[in-house]
CHARMM-style PDB file with segment names, atoms N, HN, CA, C and O in Angstrom:
ATOM      1  N   MET     1     142.867  56.272  70.940  1.00  0.00      PROA
ATOM      2  CA  MET     1     143.656  55.980  69.768  1.00  0.00      PROA
ATOM      3  C   MET     1     143.356  54.547  69.337  1.00  0.00      PROA
ATOM      4  O   MET     1     143.295  53.636  70.163  1.00  0.00      PROA
ATOM      5  N   THR     2     143.174  54.367  68.059  1.00  0.00      PROA
ATOM      6  HN  THR     2     143.223  55.106  67.388  1.00  0.00      PROA
ATOM      7  CA  THR     2     142.849  53.058  67.511  1.00  0.00      PROA
ATOM      8  C   THR     2     143.996  52.590  66.631  1.00  0.00      PROA
ATOM      9  O   THR     2     144.606  53.377  65.908  1.00  0.00      PROA
ATOM     10  N   ALA     3     144.274  51.318  66.702  1.00  0.00      PROA
ATOM     11  HN  ALA     3     143.778  50.678  67.289  1.00  0.00      PROA
ATOM     12  CA  ALA     3     145.317  50.716  65.873  1.00  0.00      PROA
ATOM     13  C   ALA     3     144.684  49.668  64.967  1.00  0.00      PROA
ATOM     14  O   ALA     3     143.631  49.113  65.281  1.00  0.00      PROA
ATOM     15  N   ALA     4     145.339  49.407  63.840  1.00  0.00      PROA
ATOM     16  HN  ALA     4     146.194  49.858  63.585  1.00  0.00      PROA
ATOM     17  CA  ALA     4     144.877  48.390  62.905  1.00  0.00      PROA
ATOM     18  C   ALA     4     146.078  47.689  62.314  1.00  0.00      PROA
ATOM     19  O   ALA     4     147.153  48.273  62.173  1.00  0.00      PROA
ATOM     20  N   GLN     5     145.879  46.421  61.968  1.00  0.00      PROA
ATOM     21  HN  GLN     5     145.006  45.947  62.083  1.00  0.00      PROA
ATOM     22  CA  GLN     5     146.952  45.639  61.364  1.00  0.00      PROA
ATOM     23  C   GLN     5     146.745  45.623  59.855  1.00  0.00      PROA
ATOM     24  O   GLN     5     145.664  45.281  59.375  1.00  0.00      PROA
ATOM     25  N   CYS     6     147.775  45.991  59.113  1.00  0.00      PROA
ATOM     26  HN  CYS     6     148.653  46.268  59.502  1.00  0.00      PROA
ATOM     27  CA  CYS     6     147.710  46.018  57.658  1.00  0.00      PROA
ATOM     28  C   CYS     6     147.564  44.586  57.140  1.00  0.00      PROA
ATOM     29  O   CYS     6     148.363  43.724  57.507  1.00  0.00      PROA
ATOM     30  N   PRO     7     146.566  44.310  56.297  1.00  0.00      PROA
ATOM     31  CA  PRO     7     146.383  42.944  55.801  1.00  0.00      PROA
ATOM     32  C   PRO     7     147.454  42.508  54.807  1.00  0.00      PROA
ATOM     33  O   PRO     7     147.620  41.310  54.578  1.00  0.00      PROA
ATOM     34  N   THR     8     148.180  43.442  54.215  1.00  0.00      PROA
ATOM     35  HN  THR     8     148.046  44.415  54.402  1.00  0.00      PROA
ATOM     36  CA  THR     8     149.195  43.105  53.220  1.00  0.00      PROA
ATOM     37  C   THR     8     150.562  42.864  53.844  1.00  0.00      PROA
ATOM     38  O   THR     8     151.179  41.823  53.618  1.00  0.00      PROA
ATOM     39  N   CYS     9     151.038  43.835  54.636  1.00  0.00      PROA
ATOM     40  HN  CYS     9     150.536  44.681  54.820  1.00  0.00      PROA
ATOM     41  CA  CYS     9     152.403  43.726  55.163  1.00  0.00      PROA
ATOM     42  C   CYS     9     152.455  43.331  56.632  1.00  0.00      PROA
ATOM     43  O   CYS     9     153.530  42.999  57.133  1.00  0.00      PROA
ATOM     44  N   GLY    10     151.326  43.354  57.340  1.00  0.00      PROA
ATOM     45  HN  GLY    10     150.453  43.623  56.934  1.00  0.00      PROA
ATOM     46  CA  GLY    10     151.289  42.902  58.723  1.00  0.00      PROA
ATOM     47  C   GLY    10     151.710  43.923  59.761  1.00  0.00      PROA
ATOM     48  O   GLY    10     151.763  43.588  60.944  1.00  0.00      PROA
ATOM     49  N   GLN    11     152.012  45.153  59.375  1.00  0.00      PROA
ATOM     50  HN  GLN    11     151.969  45.426  58.414  1.00  0.00      PROA
ATOM     51  CA  GLN    11     152.401  46.185  60.337  1.00  0.00      PROA
ATOM     52  C   GLN    11     151.183  46.637  61.144  1.00  0.00      PROA
ATOM     53  O   GLN    11     150.067  46.674  60.627  1.00  0.00      PROA
ATOM     54  N   THR    12     151.405  46.978  62.404  1.00  0.00      PROA
ATOM     55  HN  THR    12     152.312  46.948  62.824  1.00  0.00      PROA
ATOM     56  CA  THR    12     150.357  47.560  63.228  1.00  0.00      PROA
ATOM     57  C   THR    12     150.521  49.068  63.174  1.00  0.00      PROA
ATOM     58  O   THR    12     151.550  49.607  63.581  1.00  0.00      PROA
ATOM     59  N   LEU    13     149.490  49.751  62.664  1.00  0.00      PROA
ATOM     60  HN  LEU    13     148.654  49.314  62.333  1.00  0.00      PROA
ATOM     61  CA  LEU    13     149.545  51.181  62.423  1.00  0.00      PROA
ATOM     62  C   LEU    13     148.434  51.894  63.176  1.00  0.00      PROA
ATOM     63  O   LEU    13     147.386  51.307  63.445  1.00  0.00      PROA
ATOM     64  N   THR    14     148.659  53.152  63.515  1.00  0.00      PROA
ATOM     65  HN  THR    14     149.511  53.629  63.297  1.00  0.00      PROA
ATOM     66  CA  THR    14     147.630  53.976  64.128  1.00  0.00      PROA
ATOM     67  C   THR    14     146.668  54.427  63.042  1.00  0.00      PROA
ATOM     68  O   THR    14     147.090  54.931  62.001  1.00  0.00      PROA
ATOM     69  N   VAL    15     145.381  54.246  63.283  1.00  0.00      PROA
ATOM     70  HN  VAL    15     145.039  53.836  64.129  1.00  0.00      PROA
ATOM     71  CA  VAL    15     144.359  54.589  62.303  1.00  0.00      PROA
ATOM     72  C   VAL    15     144.097  56.087  62.340  1.00  0.00      PROA
ATOM     73  O   VAL    15     144.059  56.685  63.415  1.00  0.00      PROA
ATOM     74  N   ARG    16     143.917  56.695  61.176  1.00  0.00      PROA
ATOM     75  HN  ARG    16     143.948  56.210  60.302  1.00  0.00      PROA
ATOM     76  CA  ARG    16     143.630  58.124  61.095  1.00  0.00      PROA
ATOM     77  C   ARG    16     142.228  58.407  61.606  1.00  0.00      PROA
ATOM     78  O   ARG    16     141.452  57.482  61.845  1.00  0.00      PROA
ATOM     79  N   SER    17     141.903  59.668  61.772  1.00  0.00      PROA
ATOM     80  HN  SER    17     142.533  60.420  61.578  1.00  0.00      PROA
ATOM     81  CA  SER    17     140.600  60.062  62.300  1.00  0.00      PROA
ATOM     82  C   SER    17     139.458  59.712  61.363  1.00  0.00      PROA
ATOM     83  O   SER    17     138.316  59.607  61.811  1.00  0.00      PROA
ATOM     84  N   ASP    18     139.728  59.527  60.068  1.00  0.00      PROA
ATOM     85  HN  ASP    18     140.656  59.612  59.704  1.00  0.00      PROA
ATOM     86  CA  ASP    18     138.666  59.138  59.132  1.00  0.00      PROA
ATOM     87  C   ASP    18     138.603  57.623  58.940  1.00  0.00      PROA
ATOM     88  O   ASP    18     138.049  57.145  57.950  1.00  0.00      PROA
ATOM     89  N   ASP    19     139.170  56.866  59.885  1.00  0.00      PROA
ATOM     90  HN  ASP    19     139.620  57.254  60.689  1.00  0.00      PROA
ATOM     91  CA  ASP    19     139.142  55.390  59.895  1.00  0.00      PROA
ATOM     92  C   ASP    19     139.798  54.778  58.664  1.00  0.00      PROA
ATOM     93  O   ASP    19     139.279  53.822  58.088  1.00  0.00      PROA
ATOM     94  N   ARG    20     140.926  55.323  58.268  1.00  0.00      PROA
ATOM     95  HN  ARG    20     141.348  56.100  58.736  1.00  0.00      PROA
ATOM     96  CA  ARG    20     141.704  54.754  57.167  1.00  0.00      PROA
ATOM     97  C   ARG    20     143.136  54.517  57.632  1.00  0.00      PROA
ATOM     98  O   ARG    20     143.643  55.204  58.519  1.00  0.00      PROA
ATOM     99  N   LEU    21     143.774  53.527  57.014  1.00  0.00      PROA
ATOM    100  HN  LEU    21     143.363  52.968  56.294  1.00  0.00      PROA
ATOM    101  CA  LEU    21     145.186  53.297  57.288  1.00  0.00      PROA
ATOM    102  C   LEU    21     145.993  54.451  56.704  1.00  0.00      PROA
ATOM    103  O   LEU    21     145.633  54.975  55.650  1.00  0.00      PROA
ATOM    104  N   PRO    22     147.069  54.855  57.361  1.00  0.00      PROA
ATOM    105  CA  PRO    22     147.912  55.914  56.794  1.00  0.00      PROA
ATOM    106  C   PRO    22     148.735  55.382  55.623  1.00  0.00      PROA
ATOM    107  O   PRO    22     148.854  54.173  55.429  1.00  0.00      PROA
ATOM    108  N   SER    23     149.292  56.292  54.860  1.00  0.00      PROA
ATOM    109  HN  SER    23     149.195  57.275  55.018  1.00  0.00      PROA
ATOM    110  CA  SER    23     150.211  55.887  53.792  1.00  0.00      PROA
ATOM    111  C   SER    23     151.427  55.249  54.441  1.00  0.00      PROA
ATOM    112  O   SER    23     152.005  55.814  55.370  1.00  0.00      PROA
ATOM    113  N   HSD    24     151.818  54.079  53.961  1.00  0.00      PROA
ATOM    114  HN  HSD    24     151.349  53.621  53.206  1.00  0.00      PROA
ATOM    115  CA  HSD    24     152.972  53.408  54.548  1.00  0.00      PROA
ATOM    116  C   HSD    24     153.624  52.497  53.520  1.00  0.00      PROA
ATOM    117  O   HSD    24     153.026  52.149  52.502  1.00  0.00      PROA
ATOM    118  N   TRP    25     154.860  52.121  53.808  1.00  0.00      PROA
ATOM    119  HN  TRP    25     155.346  52.404  54.635  1.00  0.00      PROA
ATOM    120  CA  TRP    25     155.644  51.234  52.976  1.00  0.00      PROA
ATOM    121  C   TRP    25     155.933  49.979  53.770  1.00  0.00      PROA
ATOM    122  O   TRP    25     155.750  49.962  54.987  1.00  0.00      PROA
ATOM    123  N   LYS    26     156.382  48.926  53.103  1.00  0.00      PROA
ATOM    124  HN  LYS    26     156.531  48.940  52.114  1.00  0.00      PROA
ATOM    125  CA  LYS    26     156.670  47.669  53.783  1.00  0.00      PROA
ATOM    126  C   LYS    26     157.802  47.817  54.790  1.00  0.00      PROA
ATOM    127  O   LYS    26     157.837  47.099  55.789  1.00  0.00      PROA
ATOM    128  N   SER    27     158.723  48.736  54.543  1.00  0.00      PROA
ATOM    129  HN  SER    27     158.695  49.319  53.732  1.00  0.00      PROA
ATOM    130  CA  SER    27     159.827  48.996  55.472  1.00  0.00      PROA
ATOM    131  C   SER    27     160.352  50.402  55.221  1.00  0.00      PROA
ATOM    132  O   SER    27     160.020  51.031  54.217  1.00  0.00      PROA
ATOM    133  N   ASP    28     161.173  50.886  56.145  1.00  0.00      PROA
ATOM    134  HN  ASP    28     161.442  50.375  56.961  1.00  0.00      PROA
ATOM    135  CA  ASP    28     161.786  52.199  55.950  1.00  0.00      PROA
ATOM    136  C   ASP    28     162.734  52.188  54.756  1.00  0.00      PROA
ATOM    137  O   ASP    28     162.865  53.193  54.057  1.00  0.00      PROA
ATOM    138  N   ARG    29     163.385  51.071  54.523  1.00  0.00      PROA
ATOM    139  HN  ARG    29     163.279  50.254  55.091  1.00  0.00      PROA
ATOM    140  CA  ARG    29     164.294  50.962  53.375  1.00  0.00      PROA
ATOM    141  C   ARG    29     163.530  51.097  52.067  1.00  0.00      PROA
ATOM    142  O   ARG    29     164.000  51.739  51.127  1.00  0.00      PROA
ATOM    143  N   ALA    30     162.346  50.488  52.012  1.00  0.00      PROA
ATOM    144  HN  ALA    30     161.964  49.967  52.775  1.00  0.00      PROA
ATOM    145  CA  ALA    30     161.536  50.579  50.796  1.00  0.00      PROA
ATOM    146  C   ALA    30     161.117  52.028  50.543  1.00  0.00      PROA
ATOM    147  O   ALA    30     161.096  52.478  49.397  1.00  0.00      PROA
ATOM    148  N   ARG    31     160.784  52.755  51.607  1.00  0.00      PROA
ATOM    149  HN  ARG    31     160.801  52.389  52.538  1.00  0.00      PROA
ATOM    150  CA  ARG    31     160.393  54.157  51.459  1.00  0.00      PROA
ATOM    151  C   ARG    31     161.567  54.981  50.955  1.00  0.00      PROA
ATOM    152  O   ARG    31     161.416  55.785  50.035  1.00  0.00      PROA
ATOM    153  N   LEU    32     162.747  54.781  51.560  1.00  0.00      PROA
ATOM    154  HN  LEU    32     162.869  54.128  52.307  1.00  0.00      PROA
ATOM    155  CA  LEU    32     163.931  55.540  51.154  1.00  0.00      PROA
ATOM    156  C   LEU    32     164.384  55.187  49.741  1.00  0.00      PROA
ATOM    157  O   LEU    32     164.944  56.030  49.039  1.00  0.00      PROA
ATOM    158  N   ALA    33     164.146  53.952  49.322  1.00  0.00      PROA
ATOM    159  HN  ALA    33     163.691  53.267  49.892  1.00  0.00      PROA
ATOM    160  CA  ALA    33     164.547  53.525  47.984  1.00  0.00      PROA
ATOM    161  C   ALA    33     163.584  54.017  46.910  1.00  0.00      PROA
ATOM    162  O   ALA    33     163.861  53.882  45.719  1.00  0.00      PROA
ATOM    163  N   GLY    34     162.453  54.589  47.328  1.00  0.00      PROA
ATOM    164  HN  GLY    34     162.228  54.698  48.296  1.00  0.00      PROA
ATOM    165  CA  GLY    34     161.489  55.106  46.364  1.00  0.00      PROA
ATOM    166  C   GLY    34     160.520  54.057  45.864  1.00  0.00      PROA
ATOM    167  O   GLY    34     159.859  54.270  44.847  1.00  0.00      PROA
ATOM    168  N   ASP    35     160.417  52.925  46.552  1.00  0.00      PROA
ATOM    169  HN  ASP    35     160.954  52.753  47.378  1.00  0.00      PROA
ATOM    170  CA  ASP    35     159.465  51.891  46.160  1.00  0.00      PROA
ATOM    171  C   ASP    35     158.042  52.407  46.342  1.00  0.00      PROA
ATOM    172  O   ASP    35     157.817  53.328  47.128  1.00  0.00      PROA
ATOM    173  N   PRO    36     157.081  51.829  45.631  1.00  0.00      PROA
ATOM    174  CA  PRO    36     155.690  52.270  45.795  1.00  0.00      PROA
ATOM    175  C   PRO    36     155.166  51.923  47.186  1.00  0.00      PROA
ATOM    176  O   PRO    36     155.698  51.044  47.865  1.00  0.00      PROA
ATOM    177  N   GLN    37     154.121  52.624  47.592  1.00  0.00      PROA
ATOM    178  HN  GLN    37     153.688  53.337  47.041  1.00  0.00      PROA
ATOM    179  CA  GLN    37     153.511  52.388  48.900  1.00  0.00      PROA
ATOM    180  C   GLN    37     152.903  50.992  48.960  1.00  0.00      PROA
ATOM    181  O   GLN    37     152.685  50.346  47.935  1.00  0.00      PROA
ATOM    182  N   CYS    38     152.635  50.544  50.180  1.00  0.00      PROA
ATOM    183  HN  CYS    38     152.813  51.069  51.013  1.00  0.00      PROA
ATOM    184  CA  CYS    38     151.953  49.279  50.400  1.00  0.00      PROA
ATOM    185  C   CYS    38     150.583  49.355  49.709  1.00  0.00      PROA
ATOM    186  O   CYS    38     149.934  50.398  49.779  1.00  0.00      PROA
ATOM    187  N   PRO    39     150.127  48.292  49.049  1.00  0.00      PROA
ATOM    188  CA  PRO    39     148.833  48.325  48.364  1.00  0.00      PROA
ATOM    189  C   PRO    39     147.650  48.608  49.293  1.00  0.00      PROA
ATOM    190  O   PRO    39     146.597  49.042  48.827  1.00  0.00      PROA
ATOM    191  N   SER    40     147.804  48.374  50.580  1.00  0.00      PROA
ATOM    192  HN  SER    40     148.660  48.021  50.958  1.00  0.00      PROA
ATOM    193  CA  SER    40     146.708  48.613  51.524  1.00  0.00      PROA
ATOM    194  C   SER    40     146.721  50.010  52.112  1.00  0.00      PROA
ATOM    195  O   SER    40     145.911  50.304  52.991  1.00  0.00      PROA
ATOM    196  N   SER    41     147.608  50.880  51.661  1.00  0.00      PROA
ATOM    197  HN  SER    41     148.266  50.641  50.947  1.00  0.00      PROA
ATOM    198  CA  SER    41     147.602  52.258  52.139  1.00  0.00      PROA
ATOM    199  C   SER    41     146.261  52.897  51.798  1.00  0.00      PROA
ATOM    200  O   SER    41     145.711  52.675  50.720  1.00  0.00      PROA
ATOM    201  N   GLN    42     145.741  53.695  52.733  1.00  0.00      PROA
ATOM    202  HN  GLN    42     146.187  53.875  53.609  1.00  0.00      PROA
ATOM    203  CA  GLN    42     144.476  54.412  52.578  1.00  0.00      PROA
ATOM    204  C   GLN    42     143.249  53.501  52.592  1.00  0.00      PROA
ATOM    205  O   GLN    42     142.153  53.955  52.263  1.00  0.00      PROA
ATOM    206  N   GLU    43     143.404  52.227  52.965  1.00  0.00      PROA
ATOM    207  HN  GLU    43     144.294  51.858  53.233  1.00  0.00      PROA
ATOM    208  CA  GLU    43     142.253  51.320  53.021  1.00  0.00      PROA
ATOM    209  C   GLU    43     141.401  51.640  54.249  1.00  0.00      PROA
ATOM    210  O   GLU    43     141.935  51.903  55.327  1.00  0.00      PROA
ATOM    211  N   GLY    44     140.099  51.618  54.089  1.00  0.00      PROA
ATOM    212  HN  GLY    44     139.665  51.404  53.213  1.00  0.00      PROA
ATOM    213  CA  GLY    44     139.180  51.910  55.187  1.00  0.00      PROA
ATOM    214  C   GLY    44     139.128  50.783  56.206  1.00  0.00      PROA
ATOM    215  O   GLY    44     139.162  49.607  55.844  1.00  0.00      PROA
ATOM    216  N   THR    45     139.045  51.150  57.500  1.00  0.00      PROA
ATOM    217  HN  THR    45     139.018  52.106  57.794  1.00  0.00      PROA
ATOM    218  CA  THR    45     139.027  50.141  58.563  1.00  0.00      PROA
ATOM    219  C   THR    45     137.789  50.244  59.441  1.00  0.00      PROA
ATOM    220  O   THR    45     137.709  49.577  60.473  1.00  0.00      PROA
ATOM    221  N   ARG    46     136.833  51.059  59.055  1.00  0.00      PROA
ATOM    222  HN  ARG    46     136.897  51.600  58.217  1.00  0.00      PROA
ATOM    223  CA  ARG    46     135.683  51.335  59.918  1.00  0.00      PROA
ATOM    224  C   ARG    46     134.911  50.065  60.291  1.00  0.00      PROA
ATOM    225  O   ARG    46     134.449  49.949  61.426  1.00  0.00      PROA
ATOM    226  N   HSD    47     134.762  49.124  59.378  1.00  0.00      PROA
ATOM    227  HN  HSD    47     135.138  49.219  58.456  1.00  0.00      PROA
ATOM    228  CA  HSD    47     133.947  47.936  59.630  1.00  0.00      PROA
ATOM    229  C   HSD    47     134.762  46.695  59.983  1.00  0.00      PROA
ATOM    230  O   HSD    47     134.227  45.587  60.007  1.00  0.00      PROA
ATOM    231  N   TRP    48     136.035  46.872  60.253  1.00  0.00      PROA
ATOM    232  HN  TRP    48     136.471  47.772  60.233  1.00  0.00      PROA
ATOM    233  CA  TRP    48     136.854  45.741  60.670  1.00  0.00      PROA
ATOM    234  C   TRP    48     136.582  45.449  62.145  1.00  0.00      PROA
ATOM    235  O   TRP    48     136.449  46.384  62.934  1.00  0.00      PROA
ATOM    236  N   PRO    49     136.496  44.187  62.535  1.00  0.00      PROA
ATOM    237  CA  PRO    49     136.260  43.870  63.953  1.00  0.00      PROA
ATOM    238  C   PRO    49     137.496  44.138  64.809  1.00  0.00      PROA
ATOM    239  O   PRO    49     138.629  44.024  64.341  1.00  0.00      PROA
ATOM    240  N   ASP    50     137.257  44.496  66.075  1.00  0.00      PROA
ATOM    241  HN  ASP    50     136.337  44.588  66.455  1.00  0.00      PROA
ATOM    242  CA  ASP    50     138.341  44.741  67.023  1.00  0.00      PROA
ATOM    243  C   ASP    50     138.734  43.448  67.712  1.00  0.00      PROA
ATOM    244  O   ASP    50     137.876  42.631  68.050  1.00  0.00      PROA
ATOM    245  N   GLN    51     140.027  43.262  67.920  1.00  0.00      PROA
ATOM    246  HN  GLN    51     140.723  43.925  67.646  1.00  0.00      PROA
ATOM    247  CA  GLN    51     140.549  42.132  68.680  1.00  0.00      PROA
ATOM    248  C   GLN    51     141.400  42.685  69.809  1.00  0.00      PROA
ATOM    249  O   GLN    51     142.097  43.684  69.632  1.00  0.00      PROA
ATOM    250  N   GLN    52     141.348  42.046  70.962  1.00  0.00      PROA
ATOM    251  HN  GLN    52     140.782  41.234  71.106  1.00  0.00      PROA
ATOM    252  CA  GLN    52     142.130  42.482  72.110  1.00  0.00      PROA
ATOM    253  C   GLN    52     143.565  41.980  71.974  1.00  0.00      PROA
ATOM    254  O   GLN    52     143.806  40.803  71.705  1.00  0.00      PROA
ATOM    255  N   ALA    53     144.497  42.885  72.164  1.00  0.00      PROA
ATOM    256  HN  ALA    53     144.301  43.841  72.383  1.00  0.00      PROA
ATOM    257  CA  ALA    53     145.922  42.558  72.155  1.00  0.00      PROA
ATOM    258  C   ALA    53     146.519  43.181  73.414  1.00  0.00      PROA
ATOM    259  O   ALA    53     147.027  44.302  73.387  1.00  0.00      PROA
ATOM    260  N   GLY    54     146.451  42.446  74.501  1.00  0.00      PROA
ATOM    261  HN  GLY    54     146.038  41.535  74.523  1.00  0.00      PROA
ATOM    262  CA  GLY    54     146.908  43.005  75.769  1.00  0.00      PROA
ATOM    263  C   GLY    54     145.877  43.968  76.296  1.00  0.00      PROA
ATOM    264  O   GLY    54     144.711  43.605  76.454  1.00  0.00      PROA
ATOM    265  N   LYS    55     146.284  45.190  76.571  1.00  0.00      PROA
ATOM    266  HN  LYS    55     147.231  45.485  76.442  1.00  0.00      PROA
ATOM    267  CA  LYS    55     145.362  46.193  77.103  1.00  0.00      PROA
ATOM    268  C   LYS    55     144.679  47.015  76.021  1.00  0.00      PROA
ATOM    269  O   LYS    55     143.739  47.752  76.319  1.00  0.00      PROA
ATOM    270  N   ARG    56     145.118  46.911  74.785  1.00  0.00      PROA
ATOM    271  HN  ARG    56     145.882  46.313  74.542  1.00  0.00      PROA
ATOM    272  CA  ARG    56     144.523  47.721  73.735  1.00  0.00      PROA
ATOM    273  C   ARG    56     143.862  46.841  72.677  1.00  0.00      PROA
ATOM    274  O   ARG    56     144.137  45.645  72.584  1.00  0.00      PROA
ATOM    275  N   SER    57     143.004  47.443  71.898  1.00  0.00      PROA
ATOM    276  HN  SER    57     142.780  48.415  71.973  1.00  0.00      PROA
ATOM    277  CA  SER    57     142.324  46.699  70.842  1.00  0.00      PROA
ATOM    278  C   SER    57     142.936  47.075  69.496  1.00  0.00      PROA
ATOM    279  O   SER    57     143.359  48.210  69.279  1.00  0.00      PROA
ATOM    280  N   ILE    58     142.970  46.100  68.610  1.00  0.00      PROA
ATOM    281  HN  ILE    58     142.626  45.178  68.787  1.00  0.00      PROA
ATOM    282  CA  ILE    58     143.530  46.283  67.276  1.00  0.00      PROA
ATOM    283  C   ILE    58     142.493  45.799  66.277  1.00  0.00      PROA
ATOM    284  O   ILE    58     141.916  44.723  66.438  1.00  0.00      PROA
ATOM    285  N   ARG    59     142.261  46.597  65.249  1.00  0.00      PROA
ATOM    286  HN  ARG    59     142.729  47.471  65.118  1.00  0.00      PROA
ATOM    287  CA  ARG    59     141.356  46.185  64.181  1.00  0.00      PROA
ATOM    288  C   ARG    59     142.096  45.275  63.217  1.00  0.00      PROA
ATOM    289  O   ARG    59     143.200  45.581  62.768  1.00  0.00      PROA
ATOM    290  N   VAL    60     141.462  44.143  62.908  1.00  0.00      PROA
ATOM    291  HN  VAL    60     140.565  43.894  63.273  1.00  0.00      PROA
ATOM    292  CA  VAL    60     142.073  43.168  62.005  1.00  0.00      PROA
ATOM    293  C   VAL    60     141.043  42.805  60.947  1.00  0.00      PROA
ATOM    294  O   VAL    60     139.898  42.491  61.271  1.00  0.00      PROA
ATOM    295  N   LYS    61     141.446  42.847  59.687  1.00  0.00      PROA
ATOM    296  HN  LYS    61     142.376  43.102  59.423  1.00  0.00      PROA
ATOM    297  CA  LYS    61     140.536  42.521  58.594  1.00  0.00      PROA
ATOM    298  C   LYS    61     140.353  41.014  58.536  1.00  0.00      PROA
ATOM    299  O   LYS    61     141.325  40.260  58.519  1.00  0.00      PROA
ATOM    300  N   ASN    62     139.100  40.585  58.506  1.00  0.00      PROA
ATOM    301  HN  ASN    62     138.310  41.198  58.520  1.00  0.00      PROA
ATOM    302  CA  ASN    62     138.804  39.162  58.373  1.00  0.00      PROA
ATOM    303  C   ASN    62     139.008  38.735  56.926  1.00  0.00      PROA
ATOM    304  O   ASN    62     138.738  39.507  56.006  1.00  0.00      PROA
ATOM    305  N   PRO    63     139.480  37.514  56.722  1.00  0.00      PROA
ATOM    306  CA  PRO    63     139.633  37.041  55.345  1.00  0.00      PROA
ATOM    307  C   PRO    63     138.266  36.879  54.686  1.00  0.00      PROA
ATOM    308  O   PRO    63     137.272  36.600  55.356  1.00  0.00      PROA
ATOM    309  N   ARG    64     138.228  37.056  53.371  1.00  0.00      PROA
ATOM    310  HN  ARG    64     139.036  37.282  52.826  1.00  0.00      PROA
ATOM    311  CA  ARG    64     136.978  36.914  52.642  1.00  0.00      PROA
ATOM    312  C   ARG    64     136.513  35.449  52.672  1.00  0.00      PROA
ATOM    313  O   ARG    64     137.315  34.516  52.626  1.00  0.00      PROA
ATOM    314  N   ARG    65     135.221  35.294  52.749  1.00  0.00      PROA
ATOM    315  HN  ARG    65     134.569  36.052  52.786  1.00  0.00      PROA
ATOM    316  CA  ARG    65     134.654  33.933  52.736  1.00  0.00      PROA
ATOM    317  C   ARG    65     134.613  33.414  51.306  1.00  0.00      PROA
ATOM    318  O   ARG    65     134.384  34.168  50.360  1.00  0.00      PROA
ATOM    319  N   THR    66     134.836  32.128  51.170  1.00  0.00      PROA
ATOM    320  HN  THR    66     135.022  31.515  51.938  1.00  0.00      PROA
ATOM    321  CA  THR    66     134.736  31.484  49.858  1.00  0.00      PROA
ATOM    322  C   THR    66     133.598  30.485  49.912  1.00  0.00      PROA
ATOM    323  O   THR    66     133.279  29.940  50.969  1.00  0.00      PROA
ATOM    324  N   ARG    67     133.013  30.261  48.803  1.00  0.00      PROA
ATOM    325  HN  ARG    67     133.272  30.703  47.944  1.00  0.00      PROA
ATOM    326  CA  ARG    67     131.869  29.335  48.775  1.00  0.00      PROA
ATOM    327  C   ARG    67     132.296  27.925  48.699  1.00  0.00      PROA
ATOM    328  OT1 ARG    67     131.456  27.026  48.668  1.00  0.00      PROA
TER     329      ARG     67
END
C-alpha cells in the first residue's frame, strides 16, 4: 500500500492503484456541507519521490523550481 501527501491540504491519503490521489475534501465538514473537492483530487503521483516516515514511505510532491 502506498500513501501520498496532498500538496494542497496536507492530508496523507492512500494512493489508488492507478497512482492517483482519491477524491477528497479538506475536511469531513466540508464534504458534508457540499463544498467542492480539494483541487488536488485525482492528481497523479507516479513520479513523486518517496520519503520515509517511520516504517512506511510516503510520496511527497516537490515544489516547482524557479529560475
